[in-house]
C-alpha positions as CSV (number, residue, x, y, z in Angstrom):
1,M,0.0,0.0,0.0
2,D,1.4,3.4,-0.9
3,A,1.7,6.6,1.0
4,F,-1.7,7.9,-0.2
5,A,-3.6,5.0,1.3
6,A,-1.5,5.2,4.5
7,G,-2.0,8.9,5.1
8,F,-4.1,10.7,2.5
9,P,-1.5,13.3,1.5
10,N,-1.9,15.3,-1.7
11,V,-4.3,13.8,-4.2
12,S,-3.4,13.5,-7.8
13,L,-6.4,14.2,-10.1
14,T,-4.6,13.5,-13.3
15,T,-7.1,11.4,-15.5
16,Q,-6.9,9.1,-18.4
17,V,-9.8,9.1,-20.8
18,H,-8.9,6.1,-22.9
19,A,-10.4,2.7,-22.2
20,Q,-8.6,0.3,-19.9
21,V,-7.6,-2.7,-21.9
22,M,-7.7,-5.1,-19.0
23,A,-9.0,-5.1,-15.4
24,R,-6.5,-3.8,-13.0
25,S,-7.1,-6.1,-10.1
26,L,-9.9,-3.9,-9.0
27,G,-13.3,-5.0,-7.7
28,R,-16.7,-3.3,-7.6
29,N,-19.4,-4.4,-5.2
30,E,-22.9,-3.1,-6.0
31,I,-24.8,-1.8,-3.0
32,A,-28.4,-0.6,-2.5
33,I,-28.6,1.8,0.4
34,W,-32.0,2.6,2.0
35,P,-32.0,6.3,3.2
36,G,-32.9,6.2,6.8
37,K,-31.5,7.6,10.0
38,A,-27.9,8.6,9.4
39,H,-25.9,7.6,12.6
40,D,-27.8,9.4,15.3
41,T,-28.5,12.9,14.0
42,N,-30.0,13.1,10.5
43,A,-33.7,12.2,10.0
44,A,-34.8,10.0,7.1
45,H,-34.5,12.0,4.0
46,G,-35.6,9.7,1.1
47,S,-38.1,7.2,0.2
48,G,-36.2,4.8,-2.1
49,P,-32.9,3.0,-2.4
50,I,-29.7,4.9,-3.4
51,A,-27.5,3.1,-5.9
52,A,-24.0,2.8,-4.6
53,G,-20.9,0.8,-5.2
54,L,-17.7,0.0,-3.3
55,W,-14.5,0.0,-5.3
56,S,-11.5,-1.9,-3.8
57,P,-8.5,-4.0,-4.4
58,I,-9.5,-7.6,-4.8
59,G,-8.9,-10.6,-2.7
60,R,-10.2,-13.0,-5.4
61,K,-11.2,-12.5,-9.0
62,T,-14.8,-13.0,-10.4
63,Y,-15.9,-11.7,-13.8
64,V,-15.0,-8.5,-15.5
65,A,-17.5,-5.8,-16.6
66,E,-17.1,-2.2,-18.0
67,I,-18.3,0.6,-15.8
68,G,-18.6,4.4,-16.4
69,T,-18.9,4.9,-20.1
70,S,-19.8,8.5,-20.9
71,L,-19.2,11.3,-23.4
72,V,-16.0,12.2,-21.6
73,F,-14.7,9.0,-20.1
74,E,-14.5,5.6,-21.6
75,A,-15.3,2.5,-19.5
76,T,-13.2,1.3,-16.6
77,Q,-13.0,-2.5,-16.1
78,A,-13.5,-4.1,-12.7
79,Y,-14.2,-7.5,-11.3
80,I,-17.9,-7.5,-10.1
81,G,-18.7,-8.6,-6.6
82,A,-15.1,-9.7,-6.0
83,A,-14.0,-10.7,-2.5
84,L,-12.1,-8.0,-0.6
85,P,-8.5,-8.7,0.6
86,D,-8.1,-9.5,4.3
87,E,-6.6,-6.1,5.0
88,K,-7.9,-2.8,6.5
89,P,-7.3,0.0,4.0
90,P,-8.7,3.5,4.5
91,L,-12.0,4.4,3.0
92,I,-12.8,7.3,0.7
93,V,-16.4,8.3,0.1
94,I,-17.0,10.3,-3.1
95,S,-19.7,12.9,-3.7
96,H,-20.4,13.4,-7.4
97,G,-21.1,16.8,-9.0
98,S,-24.4,18.0,-10.3
99,G,-25.8,15.8,-13.0
100,S,-23.1,13.1,-12.5
101,S,-23.5,9.7,-10.9
102,N,-21.8,6.8,-9.1
103,D,-20.6,5.4,-12.4
104,G,-19.6,8.8,-13.6
105,T,-16.9,8.8,-11.0
106,A,-15.5,5.4,-12.1
107,W,-12.3,6.9,-13.6
108,L,-11.4,8.4,-10.2
109,A,-12.7,5.7,-7.9
110,A,-10.7,3.1,-9.9
111,D,-7.5,5.0,-9.7
112,L,-7.9,5.6,-5.9
113,A,-8.7,1.9,-5.3
114,E,-5.6,1.0,-7.3
115,R,-3.5,3.0,-4.9
116,G,-4.9,0.7,-2.1
117,A,-8.0,2.4,-0.7
118,H,-11.6,1.3,-0.6
119,V,-13.8,3.8,-2.4
120,L,-17.5,4.2,-1.8
121,V,-19.5,6.0,-4.6
122,M,-23.2,6.6,-4.7
123,N,-26.0,8.5,-6.6
124,H,-27.5,11.6,-5.0
125,P,-31.1,11.5,-5.8
126,G,-32.3,14.7,-7.4
127,T,-28.9,15.8,-8.6
128,T,-27.8,12.7,-10.5
129,T,-27.7,11.9,-14.3
130,G,-31.1,12.3,-15.8
131,D,-32.6,13.5,-12.5
132,S,-30.9,16.9,-11.8
133,S,-33.3,19.4,-10.3
134,P,-32.4,23.0,-9.4
135,R,-34.6,22.9,-6.3
136,K,-32.8,19.7,-5.2
137,T,-29.4,21.3,-5.8
138,V,-29.9,23.8,-3.0
139,R,-30.8,21.1,-0.5
140,L,-27.2,20.4,0.4
141,S,-27.8,18.8,3.7
142,E,-29.7,16.0,2.0
143,R,-26.7,15.3,-0.1
144,A,-24.5,15.2,3.0
145,A,-27.0,12.8,4.6
146,D,-26.5,10.5,1.6
147,L,-22.9,10.2,2.4
148,S,-23.6,9.7,6.2
149,V,-26.2,7.0,5.4
150,A,-24.0,5.3,3.0
151,L,-21.2,5.2,5.5
152,D,-23.7,3.9,8.1
153,H,-24.7,1.1,5.7
154,V,-21.1,0.0,4.9
155,L,-19.9,0.0,8.6
156,A,-23.0,-1.9,9.6
157,D,-22.1,-4.8,7.3
158,P,-19.6,-7.0,9.2
159,Y,-17.9,-8.2,6.1
160,F,-17.1,-4.7,4.8
161,A,-16.5,-3.1,8.3
162,S,-13.9,-5.7,9.3
163,R,-11.9,-4.7,6.2
164,I,-11.9,-0.9,6.6
165,D,-9.6,1.3,8.8
166,T,-12.3,3.3,10.5
167,D,-9.8,5.8,11.7
168,Q,-9.0,6.8,8.2
169,I,-12.2,7.8,6.4
170,A,-12.1,10.6,3.9
171,A,-14.8,12.5,1.9
172,L,-14.0,13.7,-1.6
173,G,-16.3,15.8,-3.7
174,F,-16.4,17.6,-7.1
175,S,-18.2,20.9,-7.6
176,L,-21.6,20.4,-5.9
177,G,-20.0,17.4,-4.3
178,G,-17.2,19.7,-3.1
179,S,-19.8,21.8,-1.4
180,T,-21.3,18.7,0.1
181,V,-18.0,17.5,1.6
182,L,-17.3,21.0,3.0
183,G,-20.6,20.6,4.8
184,I,-19.5,17.2,6.1
185,A,-16.4,19.0,7.6
186,G,-18.7,21.5,9.4
187,I,-18.7,24.5,7.1
188,R,-22.1,26.2,6.9
189,L,-23.6,28.6,4.3
190,D,-25.3,32.0,4.6
191,P,-28.5,32.1,2.5
192,A,-28.4,35.9,2.4
193,A,-24.8,36.0,1.2
194,Y,-25.7,33.6,-1.6
195,R,-28.8,35.6,-2.5
196,D,-26.6,38.8,-2.8
197,Y,-24.1,36.9,-4.9
198,C,-26.7,35.9,-7.4
199,E,-28.3,39.3,-7.4
200,E,-24.9,40.8,-8.3
201,F,-23.9,38.4,-11.1
202,G,-27.3,37.2,-12.2
203,E,-27.2,34.9,-15.3
204,A,-23.5,35.5,-15.8
205,A,-23.0,33.0,-12.9
206,Q,-23.8,29.6,-14.2
207,D,-24.9,28.2,-10.9
208,C,-27.3,31.1,-10.3
209,L,-28.6,30.7,-13.9
210,F,-29.3,27.0,-13.4
211,L,-31.2,27.7,-10.2
212,M,-33.1,30.6,-11.7
213,R,-34.4,28.5,-14.6
214,G,-35.7,26.0,-12.0
215,G,-37.6,28.6,-10.1
216,V,-35.5,28.7,-7.0
217,D,-36.5,31.6,-4.7
218,F,-33.2,33.1,-3.5
219,D,-35.1,35.1,-0.8
220,S,-36.4,31.8,0.7
221,L,-33.8,29.1,0.4
222,P,-34.6,25.9,2.2
223,T,-33.2,25.2,5.6
224,A,-31.4,22.3,3.9
225,F,-29.2,24.9,2.2
226,S,-27.6,26.1,5.4
227,S,-28.3,23.5,8.2
228,D,-25.6,21.6,10.0
229,M,-24.4,18.6,8.1
230,S,-21.2,17.7,9.8
231,D,-20.1,14.1,10.4
232,P,-17.0,13.7,12.5
233,R,-16.4,10.2,11.3
234,F,-14.8,11.7,8.2
235,T,-11.3,12.5,9.3
236,R,-10.0,14.1,6.0
237,I,-11.8,16.2,3.4
238,V,-10.8,16.8,-0.3
239,T,-12.9,19.4,-2.1
240,V,-12.5,20.0,-5.9
241,D,-13.8,23.2,-7.3
242,P,-16.6,23.5,-4.7
243,G,-19.7,25.6,-5.4
244,Y,-21.5,28.0,-3.0
245,T,-18.1,29.2,-1.7
246,Y,-19.3,32.9,-1.8
247,A,-21.8,31.9,0.9
248,V,-19.5,30.3,3.4
249,V,-19.9,31.4,7.0
250,A,-16.4,32.4,8.0
251,D,-16.8,31.4,11.7
252,S,-17.9,27.9,10.7
253,A,-14.8,27.5,8.5
254,A,-12.5,28.6,11.3
255,Q,-14.0,25.9,13.6
256,V,-13.3,22.9,11.2
257,D,-11.0,20.4,12.9
258,A,-10.4,17.9,10.0
259,P,-7.7,18.7,7.5
260,V,-9.2,20.1,4.3
261,Q,-7.5,20.0,0.9
262,L,-8.8,22.4,-1.8
263,V,-8.1,21.5,-5.4
264,T,-8.9,24.0,-8.2
265,L,-9.1,23.1,-11.9
266,G,-8.7,26.5,-13.5
267,D,-9.8,30.1,-13.2
268,G,-13.0,30.4,-11.3
269,F,-15.9,32.9,-11.5
270,P,-16.0,35.8,-11.1
């Protein structure tokens, strides 16, 4: 196991968009997660199962399938339902961006698993591929609850739990997922600050434009936009081009205990 799996230092986000010609000794276990009570704080927030998957190194091969074909990324191959090795690697829980999916993160999950970590991926209902709603997009605490419930589910399974280092659990998110994992770290948002931001930049800001087209009322954002969504079980946070940063409550950021790594992918707006 390399240094990344041992201590979660800097994350390399270099990607390869060509197809993998053979499975790379990686497994993918499909999981159906029923949203319910996340550990002991978050109330039930959904009515149907959340599609999820656990990427990992493998203990024994099964059969190979292609996962994650899209307009940008070609498929990544993995052994489906393969046994996990009898080790206890760290766990990384990924929150996808708006309009993506658990399979849309295959390119990243596979690379992280190849480094020796378990990687839990899931859909966020209401902001996933083919089901991306502006009004759901501002309900950030429900996305955070998805991560917490998924972690509950995996740690409640004796087979998975006995093969995870529970002292090393990280949350990694892109864009809207980056906002989600910042919430997991304890950062909260100010609805008035976000309203003022969208009033200033209007349709020139893509996030505001998307929400406007969906009829979001910036004067009456839901409590799920700014409520507490922290989960101390996540000991490290990696956030990639997070949204809603103009609305971060400074005092909440100052109180974050877990190490947070911010990754940017180019010039931002404005």
